[in-house]
C-alpha positions in Angstrom: 22.7 262.1 21.2 20.1 261.8 18.3 20.7 259.8 15.0 21.2 262.2 12.2 18.8 260.2 9.9 16.8 256.7 9.9 19.5 253.8 9.5 20.4 250.5 10.7 23.1 249.9 13.8 26.0 248.3 12.7 28.1 248.5 15.7 28.1 249.6 19.1 31.6 248.9 20.9 32.6 250.6 24.5 36.1 251.8 23.9 38.2 253.5 26.7 35.2 254.4 28.8 33.2 255.6 26.1 30.9 254.0 23.4 31.2 254.2 19.8 28.3 253.6 17.4 28.5 253.0 13.9 25.0 253.7 11.8 24.5 252.8 8.1 22.5 255.5 6.8 22.0 254.1 3.4 23.0 256.4 0.6 23.7 258.9 2.7 26.7 257.0 4.4 28.2 255.7 7.4 27.9 258.0 10.1 30.4 257.4 13.5 29.2 258.6 16.6 31.9 258.6 19.4 32.4 259.8 23.4 29.4 258.7 24.3 28.4 257.9 28.1 26.0 255.2 27.4 24.6 253.7 24.3 20.8 252.9 24.2 20.8 251.1 20.8 21.8 247.5 19.5 23.6 246.5 16.4 20.7 245.7 13.9 18.3 248.2 15.3 16.9 250.2 13.1 16.8 253.8 14.5 14.6 256.9 12.8 15.8 260.2 12.1 15.8 261.9 15.4 15.8 259.0 18.0 17.8 258.8 21.2 21.3 256.6 20.4 22.9 257.2 23.8 24.1 260.4 25.9 26.7 262.2 26.2 29.0 262.1 29.8 28.0 264.7 32.7 31.6 265.0 33.6 33.8 266.4 32.7 32.1 269.6 31.9 33.0 269.8 28.3 32.9 266.2 27.5 34.4 265.2 23.8 31.6 264.0 21.0 33.0 263.4 17.6 30.6 262.7 14.7 32.4 261.1 11.3 30.3 260.4 8.0 31.5 258.2 5.7 30.6 257.9 1.9 31.7 255.5 -0.7 34.8 255.1 1.3 35.7 258.5 2.1 35.3 260.9 4.7 32.4 263.3 3.6 31.9 267.2 5.8 28.2 266.5 6.8 26.7 269.5 6.5 26.4 268.6 2.5 24.3 266.3 3.6 22.3 266.4 6.9 20.4 269.7 8.1 21.4 270.5 11.9 18.5 272.6 14.0 20.4 275.9 14.2 23.2 275.5 12.7 24.6 278.3 10.4 25.9 277.6 7.0 
C-alpha cells in the first residue's frame, strides 16, 4: 500500500490482526489506512506520495482495505482531492 500524498505519520496501531495507519497530509487532511497485514512506517516519520507504508494480507484471497480522508473534522470523498491512477471519475 502506498501513501496517497506526502505527510507525517501520526499513528501506527495493530488492531485485531491488522494495522491501522494515520497520516497527516497537511492541507489535504488526515488519511486513515486500515486492513494492512504489515506496516513499514513509524510515528513521526515523513513519507512521500507513493511511498510504501505497508502491505495487504496474502490471505484471505480478497483482503479488506479501508481508506478514509478526514478534512476539517469531516469525512471527505478522496476523489475530490487525490488522483488515483486508473480510476474513472
